[in-house]
C-alpha positions as CSV (number, residue, x, y, z in Angstrom):
1,X,-68.5,-159.9,-84.7
2,X,-69.1,-159.7,-88.4
3,X,-69.8,-163.4,-88.6
4,X,-72.3,-163.1,-85.8
5,X,-74.0,-160.2,-87.5
6,X,-74.3,-162.2,-90.7
7,X,-75.8,-165.1,-88.7
8,X,-78.4,-162.8,-87.2
9,X,-79.3,-161.4,-90.6
10,X,-79.6,-165.0,-91.9
11,X,-81.8,-166.0,-89.0
12,X,-84.1,-163.0,-89.7
13,X,-84.0,-163.7,-93.5
14,X,-84.9,-167.4,-92.8
15,X,-87.8,-166.2,-90.6
16,X,-89.0,-164.0,-93.5
17,X,-88.7,-167.0,-95.9
18,X,-90.8,-169.3,-93.5
19,X,-93.3,-166.5,-93.1
20,X,-93.6,-166.1,-96.9
21,X,-94.2,-169.9,-97.3
22,X,-96.8,-169.9,-94.5
23,X,-98.6,-166.9,-96.0
24,X,-98.6,-168.5,-99.5
25,X,-99.9,-171.9,-98.1
26,X,-102.7,-170.3,-96.1
27,X,-103.6,-168.0,-99.0
28,X,-103.8,-170.9,-101.4
29,X,-105.9,-172.9,-98.9
30,X,-108.2,-169.9,-98.6
31,X,-108.8,-169.7,-102.3
32,X,-109.5,-173.5,-102.4
33,X,-112.2,-173.4,-99.7
34,X,-115.8,-173.5,-100.9
35,X,-117.7,-173.5,-97.6
36,X,-118.9,-171.2,-94.8
37,X,-115.4,-171.5,-93.2
38,X,-113.9,-169.4,-96.0
39,X,-114.5,-166.0,-94.3
40,X,-112.8,-167.1,-91.0
41,X,-109.8,-168.5,-92.9
42,X,-109.4,-165.3,-94.9
43,X,-108.7,-163.5,-91.6
44,X,-106.3,-166.2,-90.6
45,X,-104.4,-165.9,-93.9
46,X,-104.4,-162.1,-93.6
47,X,-103.0,-162.4,-90.1
48,X,-100.0,-164.5,-91.3
49,X,-99.5,-162.1,-94.2
50,X,-99.2,-159.2,-91.7
51,X,-96.7,-161.3,-89.7
52,X,-94.7,-161.7,-93.0
53,X,-94.9,-157.9,-93.5
54,X,-93.6,-157.4,-89.9
55,X,-90.6,-159.7,-90.5
56,X,-89.8,-157.9,-93.8
57,X,-89.9,-154.5,-92.1
58,X,-87.5,-155.9,-89.4
59,X,-85.1,-157.0,-92.1
60,X,-85.4,-153.6,-93.8
61,X,-84.5,-151.7,-90.6
62,X,-80.8,-152.5,-91.0
63,X,-78.9,-149.3,-92.1
64,X,-82.1,-147.6,-93.3
65,X,-82.9,-143.9,-93.2
66,X,-86.5,-144.8,-92.6
67,X,-85.8,-146.7,-89.4
68,X,-88.5,-144.7,-87.4
69,X,-91.2,-145.6,-89.9
70,X,-90.1,-149.2,-90.1
71,X,-90.0,-149.5,-86.3
72,X,-93.6,-148.3,-86.0
73,X,-94.6,-150.3,-89.1
74,X,-93.2,-153.6,-88.0
75,X,-94.8,-153.3,-84.5
76,X,-98.1,-152.4,-86.0
77,X,-97.9,-155.3,-88.5
78,X,-97.3,-157.9,-85.7
79,X,-100.1,-156.5,-83.5
80,X,-102.5,-156.3,-86.3
81,X,-101.5,-159.8,-87.5
82,X,-102.1,-161.4,-84.1
83,X,-105.5,-159.6,-83.9
84,X,-106.5,-160.8,-87.4
85,X,-105.7,-164.4,-86.4
86,X,-107.8,-164.0,-83.3
87,X,-110.8,-162.6,-85.3
88,X,-110.3,-165.4,-87.9
89,X,-110.6,-168.0,-85.1
90,X,-113.7,-166.3,-83.7
91,X,-115.3,-166.1,-87.2
92,X,-114.6,-169.8,-87.7
93,X,-117.0,-170.7,-84.9
94,X,-119.5,-167.9,-84.9
95,X,-120.5,-164.5,-86.4
96,X,-118.0,-162.0,-85.4
97,X,-116.8,-158.6,-86.6
98,X,-114.3,-155.9,-85.7
99,X,-115.2,-154.3,-82.3
100,X,-114.4,-150.9,-80.8
101,X,-111.9,-152.4,-78.4
102,X,-109.8,-153.7,-81.3
103,X,-109.2,-150.1,-82.6
104,X,-108.6,-148.9,-79.0
105,X,-106.2,-151.7,-78.4
106,X,-104.2,-151.0,-81.5
107,X,-104.1,-147.2,-81.0
108,X,-103.1,-147.6,-77.3
109,X,-100.1,-149.9,-77.9
110,X,-99.0,-148.2,-81.2
111,X,-99.3,-144.9,-79.4
112,X,-96.8,-146.1,-76.8
113,X,-94.5,-147.5,-79.5
114,X,-94.6,-144.1,-81.3
115,X,-93.8,-142.3,-78.1
116,X,-90.8,-144.5,-77.2
117,X,-89.6,-144.1,-80.8
118,X,-90.0,-140.4,-81.5
119,X,-89.9,-138.8,-78.2
120,X,-88.0,-141.2,-75.9
121,X,-86.1,-143.8,-78.1
122,X,-86.0,-146.9,-75.9
123,X,-85.6,-150.2,-77.6
124,X,-86.1,-152.3,-74.5
125,X,-89.3,-150.5,-73.6
126,X,-90.6,-151.1,-77.2
127,X,-89.7,-154.8,-76.8
128,X,-91.6,-155.0,-73.5
129,X,-94.7,-153.2,-75.1
130,X,-94.5,-155.5,-78.2
131,X,-94.3,-158.6,-76.0
132,X,-97.2,-157.6,-73.7
133,X,-99.5,-156.5,-76.6
134,X,-98.9,-159.8,-78.4
135,X,-99.1,-161.9,-75.2
136,X,-102.6,-160.5,-74.4
137,X,-103.9,-161.4,-77.9
138,X,-102.3,-164.8,-77.9
139,X,-103.9,-165.5,-74.5
140,X,-107.3,-164.6,-76.0
141,X,-106.6,-167.0,-78.9
142,X,-105.8,-169.7,-76.4
143,X,-109.1,-169.1,-74.6
144,X,-111.1,-169.2,-77.9
145,X,-109.4,-172.5,-79.0
146,X,-110.1,-174.1,-75.6
147,X,-113.7,-173.0,-75.6
148,X,-114.5,-174.8,-78.9
149,X,-117.3,-177.4,-78.5
150,X,-116.7,-179.2,-81.8
151,X,-115.7,-182.8,-80.8
152,X,-114.3,-183.6,-84.2
153,X,-111.7,-180.7,-84.0
154,X,-111.1,-181.0,-80.2
155,X,-107.6,-182.4,-80.6
156,X,-106.3,-180.0,-83.2
157,X,-107.9,-177.1,-81.3
158,X,-106.1,-178.1,-78.1
159,X,-102.8,-178.6,-80.1
160,X,-103.2,-175.0,-81.5
161,X,-104.1,-173.8,-78.0
162,X,-100.9,-175.4,-76.7
163,X,-98.8,-173.6,-79.4
164,X,-100.3,-170.2,-78.7
165,X,-99.8,-170.9,-74.9
166,X,-96.1,-171.3,-75.7
167,X,-96.4,-168.0,-77.4
168,X,-98.0,-166.5,-74.3
169,X,-95.3,-168.0,-72.0
170,X,-92.5,-166.8,-74.2
171,X,-94.1,-163.3,-74.5
172,X,-94.1,-163.0,-70.7
173,X,-90.5,-164.2,-70.4
174,X,-89.4,-161.9,-73.2
175,X,-91.2,-158.9,-71.6
176,X,-89.5,-159.6,-68.3
177,X,-86.1,-160.2,-70.0
178,X,-86.2,-156.8,-71.8
179,X,-87.5,-155.1,-68.7
180,X,-84.4,-156.0,-66.7
181,X,-81.8,-156.3,-69.5
182,X,-80.7,-153.6,-71.9
183,X,-80.5,-154.5,-75.6
184,X,-78.3,-152.4,-77.8
185,X,-80.0,-153.0,-81.2
186,X,-82.5,-155.2,-83.0
187,X,-79.8,-157.2,-84.8
188,X,-77.6,-157.8,-81.8
189,X,-76.9,-161.4,-81.0
190,X,-78.3,-162.7,-77.7
191,X,-79.9,-165.8,-76.4
192,X,-83.3,-164.1,-76.2
193,X,-83.0,-162.8,-79.8
194,X,-82.1,-166.3,-81.1
195,X,-84.9,-167.9,-79.0
196,X,-87.4,-165.3,-80.4
197,X,-86.8,-166.2,-84.0
198,X,-86.5,-170.0,-83.4
199,X,-89.8,-170.0,-81.5
200,X,-91.4,-167.8,-84.2
201,X,-90.2,-170.2,-87.0
202,X,-91.2,-173.4,-85.2
203,X,-94.6,-172.2,-83.9
204,X,-95.4,-170.6,-87.3
205,X,-94.8,-173.9,-89.1
206,X,-96.7,-176.0,-86.5
207,X,-99.6,-173.6,-86.2
208,X,-100.0,-173.5,-90.0
209,X,-100.2,-177.3,-90.1
210,X,-102.6,-177.2,-87.1
211,X,-104.9,-174.7,-88.8
212,X,-104.9,-176.6,-92.1
213,X,-105.7,-179.9,-90.3
214,X,-108.3,-178.2,-88.2
215,X,-109.9,-176.8,-91.3
216,X,-109.8,-180.1,-93.1
217,X,-111.5,-181.8,-90.2
218,X,-114.3,-179.3,-90.3
219,X,-114.6,-179.6,-94.0
220,X,-114.7,-183.4,-93.7
221,X,-117.4,-183.1,-91.1
222,X,-119.3,-180.7,-93.3
223,X,-119.0,-183.2,-96.2
224,X,-120.1,-186.1,-94.0
225,X,-123.1,-184.0,-92.9
226,X,-123.9,-183.2,-96.5
227,X,-123.5,-186.8,-97.5
228,X,-125.7,-188.0,-94.7
229,X,-128.3,-185.3,-95.5
230,X,-128.2,-186.3,-99.2
231,X,-128.6,-190.0,-98.2
232,X,-131.6,-189.1,-96.0
233,X,-133.1,-187.1,-98.9
234,X,-132.3,-189.9,-101.4
235,X,-133.9,-192.6,-99.3
236,X,-136.9,-190.7,-97.9
237,X,-138.2,-188.9,-101.0
238,X,-141.4,-190.6,-102.3
239,X,-140.3,-190.1,-105.9
240,X,-138.3,-192.9,-107.6
241,X,-134.6,-191.9,-107.6
242,X,-131.9,-193.9,-109.3
243,X,-128.3,-193.6,-110.2
244,X,-127.2,-195.4,-113.4
245,X,-124.1,-195.5,-115.6
246,X,-124.3,-193.3,-118.7
247,X,-122.7,-195.9,-120.9
248,X,-125.2,-198.8,-120.6
249,X,-127.8,-197.7,-117.9
250,X,-126.6,-200.1,-115.2
251,X,-128.2,-199.4,-111.9
252,X,-125.7,-198.2,-109.2
253,X,-128.1,-197.1,-106.5
254,X,-131.9,-196.8,-106.1
255,X,-134.0,-195.5,-103.3
256,X,-137.1,-197.0,-101.5
257,X,-139.4,-194.9,-103.8
258,X,-137.9,-196.6,-106.9
259,X,-138.3,-200.1,-105.3
260,X,-142.0,-199.4,-104.4
261,X,-142.8,-197.9,-107.8
262,X,-141.0,-200.5,-110.0
263,X,-141.9,-203.6,-108.0
264,X,-138.3,-204.8,-108.1
265,X,-136.3,-205.4,-105.0
266,X,-133.0,-203.5,-104.6
267,X,-130.8,-206.5,-105.2
268,X,-132.7,-207.3,-108.4
269,X,-131.8,-203.8,-109.7
270,X,-128.3,-203.2,-108.7
271,X,-125.8,-204.3,-111.3
272,X,-128.6,-204.8,-113.9
273,X,-129.2,-202.4,-116.8
274,X,-132.6,-200.7,-117.6
275,X,-132.6,-202.4,-121.0
276,X,-131.9,-205.8,-119.6
277,X,-134.9,-205.5,-117.1
278,X,-137.2,-204.1,-119.8
279,X,-138.2,-201.1,-117.8
280,X,-138.8,-198.8,-120.8
281,X,-142.3,-199.4,-122.2
282,X,-141.2,-198.5,-125.7
283,X,-137.9,-197.9,-127.5
284,X,-139.0,-194.5,-128.7
285,X,-139.0,-193.1,-125.2
286,X,-135.6,-194.7,-124.5
287,X,-134.1,-193.2,-127.6
288,X,-135.7,-189.8,-126.9
289,X,-134.3,-189.8,-123.4
290,X,-130.8,-191.0,-124.4
291,X,-130.4,-188.5,-127.3
292,X,-131.7,-185.5,-125.2
293,X,-129.5,-186.1,-122.2
294,X,-126.4,-186.8,-124.3
295,X,-127.0,-183.5,-126.1
296,X,-127.9,-181.3,-123.2
297,X,-126.6,-183.1,-120.1
298,X,-129.9,-182.9,-118.3
299,X,-133.7,-183.5,-118.7
300,X,-136.5,-181.6,-116.9
301,X,-140.0,-183.0,-116.5
302,X,-140.1,-185.3,-119.5
303,X,-143.2,-187.5,-119.6
304,X,-142.3,-191.2,-120.1
305,X,-144.0,-194.6,-119.8
306,X,-142.3,-197.4,-117.9
307,X,-143.1,-201.1,-117.3
308,X,-143.2,-202.4,-113.7
309,X,-142.1,-205.9,-112.7
310,X,-145.8,-207.1,-112.9
311,X,-146.0,-205.6,-116.4
312,X,-148.4,-202.8,-115.4
313,X,-147.6,-199.4,-117.0
314,X,-146.4,-196.4,-114.9
315,X,-146.6,-193.0,-116.4
316,X,-143.7,-190.9,-114.9
317,X,-142.5,-187.3,-115.1
318,X,-138.7,-187.7,-115.3
319,X,-135.9,-185.2,-114.5
320,X,-132.3,-186.3,-114.9
321,X,-128.8,-184.9,-114.9
322,X,-125.3,-186.2,-115.9
323,X,-123.0,-186.4,-112.9
324,X,-119.5,-187.8,-112.3
325,X,-118.8,-190.6,-109.9
326,X,-115.2,-191.9,-109.5
327,X,-114.4,-189.9,-112.7
328,X,-117.0,-191.7,-114.8
329,X,-120.3,-190.2,-116.2
330,X,-123.4,-191.4,-114.5
331,X,-127.1,-190.3,-114.6
332,X,-129.1,-189.4,-111.5
333,X,-132.8,-189.5,-112.3
334,X,-135.9,-188.6,-110.4
335,X,-139.2,-189.9,-111.6
336,X,-142.6,-188.8,-110.2
337,X,-145.5,-191.2,-110.7
338,X,-148.2,-189.3,-112.5
339,X,-150.4,-192.3,-113.5
340,X,-153.2,-191.3,-111.1
341,X,-152.9,-187.6,-112.2
342,X,-153.0,-188.6,-115.9
343,X,-156.1,-190.8,-115.2
344,X,-157.8,-187.8,-113.5
345,X,-156.7,-185.5,-116.3
346,X,-158.2,-187.9,-118.9
347,X,-161.4,-188.1,-116.9
348,X,-161.5,-184.3,-116.7
349,X,-160.8,-184.0,-120.4
350,X,-163.7,-186.5,-121.1
351,X,-165.9,-184.4,-118.8
352,X,-164.8,-181.2,-120.5
353,X,-165.4,-182.6,-123.9
354,X,-168.9,-183.9,-122.9
355,X,-169.8,-180.5,-121.3
356,X,-168.4,-178.6,-124.3
357,X,-170.6,-180.9,-126.6
358,X,-173.7,-180.2,-124.4
359,X,-173.1,-176.5,-124.5
360,X,-172.2,-176.3,-128.2
361,X,-175.1,-178.4,-129.4
362,X,-177.7,-177.2,-127.0
363,X,-181.0,-175.8,-128.3
364,X,-180.8,-173.0,-125.8
365,X,-178.6,-170.0,-126.1
366,X,-175.7,-170.4,-123.7
367,X,-173.1,-167.7,-122.9
368,X,-170.6,-166.7,-120.2
369,X,-169.4,-163.1,-119.4
370,X,-166.7,-161.9,-117.0
371,X,-167.3,-159.4,-114.2
372,X,-167.0,-156.5,-116.5
373,X,-169.6,-157.9,-118.9
374,X,-167.1,-159.1,-121.6
375,X,-168.1,-162.3,-123.4
376,X,-165.9,-165.3,-122.6
377,X,-168.0,-168.1,-124.2
378,X,-170.9,-168.4,-126.6
379,X,-172.4,-171.5,-128.2
380,X,-173.5,-172.2,-131.8
381,X,-177.1,-171.3,-131.0
382,X,-176.0,-167.9,-129.8
383,X,-174.3,-167.3,-133.1
384,X,-177.4,-168.4,-135.1
385,X,-179.7,-166.1,-133.2
386,X,-177.6,-163.0,-133.0
387,X,-175.8,-163.3,-136.4
388,X,-172.4,-162.7,-134.9
389,X,-169.4,-165.1,-135.1
390,X,-167.8,-166.0,-131.8
391,X,-164.4,-164.6,-132.8
392,X,-166.2,-161.2,-133.3
393,X,-167.8,-161.4,-129.8
394,X,-165.2,-162.8,-127.3
395,X,-163.8,-160.0,-125.3
396,X,-166.5,-157.5,-126.2
397,X,-169.5,-156.2,-124.2
398,X,-173.3,-156.2,-125.0
399,X,-173.3,-152.4,-125.4
400,X,-170.7,-152.7,-128.2
401,X,-172.7,-155.4,-130.0
402,X,-176.4,-154.4,-129.6
403,X,-177.7,-150.9,-130.2
404,X,-181.0,-149.1,-129.4
405,X,-180.8,-149.7,-125.7
406,X,-180.9,-153.5,-126.1
407,X,-177.3,-154.0,-124.9
408,X,-178.0,-151.8,-121.9
409,X,-181.0,-154.0,-121.0
410,X,-178.9,-157.2,-121.2
411,X,-176.3,-155.6,-119.0
412,X,-178.8,-154.4,-116.4
413,X,-179.9,-158.0,-115.8
414,X,-176.3,-159.1,-115.5
415,X,-175.7,-156.4,-112.9
416,X,-178.8,-157.6,-110.9
417,X,-177.2,-161.1,-110.8
418,X,-173.8,-159.7,-109.7
419,X,-175.3,-157.4,-107.0
420,X,-177.7,-160.0,-105.6
421,X,-175.5,-163.0,-106.0
422,X,-178.7,-165.0,-106.9
423,X,-180.3,-166.5,-110.0
424,X,-182.3,-164.0,-112.0
425,X,-185.0,-164.9,-114.5
426,X,-186.7,-162.5,-116.9
427,X,-187.8,-161.8,-120.4
428,X,-185.5,-160.2,-122.9
429,X,-185.9,-159.1,-126.5
430,X,-183.6,-158.7,-129.4
431,X,-184.1,-156.6,-132.6
432,X,-181.8,-157.2,-135.5
433,X,-182.0,-158.1,-139.3
434,X,-183.9,-161.2,-138.4
435,X,-186.7,-159.1,-136.8
436,X,-188.0,-158.9,-133.2
437,X,-187.2,-161.9,-131.1
438,X,-188.3,-162.7,-127.5
439,X,-186.3,-164.8,-124.9
440,X,-186.8,-166.1,-121.4
441,X,-183.3,-165.8,-119.8
442,X,-182.0,-167.5,-116.7
443,X,-178.8,-166.0,-115.4
444,X,-176.7,-167.1,-112.4
445,X,-173.3,-165.9,-110.9
446,X,-170.0,-167.6,-111.8
447,X,-167.7,-167.9,-108.7
448,X,-164.0,-168.6,-108.1
449,X,-162.5,-171.1,-105.6
450,X,-162.8,-168.3,-102.9
451,X,-166.6,-168.0,-103.6
452,X,-166.1,-164.5,-105.2
453,X,-168.3,-163.6,-108.1
454,X,-166.2,-163.4,-111.3
455,X,-168.9,-163.4,-113.9
456,X,-172.3,-164.4,-115.2
457,X,-173.5,-167.4,-117.1
458,X,-176.8,-167.3,-119.0
459,X,-179.2,-169.6,-120.7
460,X,-181.8,-168.0,-123.0
461,X,-184.7,-169.8,-124.7
462,X,-186.4,-168.3,-127.8
463,X,-190.1,-167.6,-127.1
464,X,-190.9,-165.5,-130.1
465,X,-193.4,-168.0,-131.6
466,X,-195.1,-168.4,-128.1
467,X,-195.4,-164.6,-127.9
468,X,-197.2,-164.6,-131.3
469,X,-199.6,-167.2,-130.1
470,X,-200.2,-165.2,-126.9
471,X,-201.0,-162.1,-128.9
472,X,-203.4,-164.1,-131.1
473,X,-205.1,-165.7,-128.1
474,X,-205.4,-162.2,-126.5
475,X,-207.0,-160.8,-129.6
476,X,-209.4,-163.8,-129.8
477,X,-210.3,-163.3,-126.2
478,X,-211.0,-159.6,-126.7
479,X,-213.2,-160.4,-129.8
480,X,-215.1,-163.1,-127.9
481,X,-215.7,-160.6,-125.0
482,X,-217.2,-158.1,-127.5
483,X,-219.4,-160.7,-129.0
484,X,-220.5,-162.0,-125.6
485,X,-221.4,-158.4,-124.5
486,X,-223.3,-157.9,-127.8
487,X,-225.2,-161.1,-127.4
488,X,-226.2,-160.3,-123.9
489,X,-227.4,-156.9,-125.0
490,X,-229.4,-158.4,-127.8
491,X,-231.1,-160.9,-125.4
492,X,-232.7,-158.2,-123.1
493,X,-233.6,-155.5,-125.7
494,X,-236.0,-155.2,-128.6
495,X,-234.2,-155.3,-131.9
496,X,-236.5,-152.7,-133.5
497,X,-237.1,-150.1,-130.7
498,X,-234.0,-150.8,-128.5
499,X,-236.3,-150.9,-125.4
500,X,-235.9,-153.6,-122.7
501,X,-238.1,-156.6,-123.3
502,X,-240.0,-159.1,-121.2
503,X,-236.7,-161.1,-120.4
504,X,-235.1,-158.0,-118.9
505,X,-238.2,-157.4,-116.8
506,X,-238.3,-161.1,-115.6
507,X,-234.6,-160.9,-114.7
508,X,-235.0,-157.6,-112.9
509,X,-238.0,-158.9,-111.0
510,X,-236.2,-162.1,-110.1
511,X,-233.3,-160.0,-108.6
512,X,-235.7,-157.8,-106.7
């Protein structure tokens, strides 16, 4: 009998050892996972850890003063472990969390275990309750595994479903066995006890292998999907993408964009080096690229010039990064053709320079103000007329620069432009140390890309000299009018008496 007891203890101890190895293997696998399957596998690993805890508590029940606590604890551990495995499988295929029925389920069966431990100590009844509670969860696991729609894991899922179906069948047999047969203690030797631990050991080992293979199949499929997606991106991006060795710049792979931009065919590039093909336009760019990527491991948006097969020059914006392929350093580079953009930029720069020259050297006073009336631009003529330097003016308003109501009058015309949204033309004057000056000003609104008014642009022409001539002409006209009136008066009156003469009489008679 003593030998038989030792054998039973050894069987339980061996079960603990197997459970420990399984828990360690699954936990290590969990920490190695770097994908969306990590969460589901965490619950699987926790489930097997609780199974290990349940086995340890069974082993600890021998000659322990805490047998009641250990009985409740080991039953709770097995039920919770099975439930966590079920949740882990659910989470592997879809979003899933703890439900209310999980808590009710645990409380219901543990409540019965507590009752048949504290108030009515019945080992057989507890065995039946334990078998039924585990059998139900194992059946749910079988259903979930059969329901899987992933073709690449179908075989392993069915294999796992078969293992858990064995569990279900054994749980039913075990429940029926303990229902009709009395068991004296947990460590007693019987065919059912031996079968229980043997089936537990075998299914634990096989299910662990099954879950790991199932996971690896899903990870491989995920990697294949990622690889296919990367290949699609690699081949469909319009930018020129190439993979070269870090050591000598030998082409390993190029995409269609690189072929189109370079003018070379794919087989003309693969196995050849960049230097050999003469793709760099100048050695300075090549050395700059090599030094920077060796020092930093990456390059972002570096402007380079390249030579196509037909010797035309391509200006590219290159980004690159050092990667490892088969343990060796390589460079993956993405080059965007900006030749057309650079040509447009040069044209725009030429236009800007031309426009800046026209504005700066114009004989008219030219200025731009923002919506609030702050100067953003003035030309050289504006500086000459006002006496201010542009660095004193930019960012300031007319009312800050010109006193005696002059700044206010300038701003009033600006407001008329902003409010009406139309061109305004009017006469303005300026009084400073150079004296009184008159100007004809044309002002129009400046608009953004959404047609909103964001400021005012003005062109003013100095008309001071013209105003002087206008005054002189007006004075001459007034003088001539006086002389004309005097001459007319002299022509119809007598110079000595002041009386009307014969000419006045003849004129009056003619009118009559």
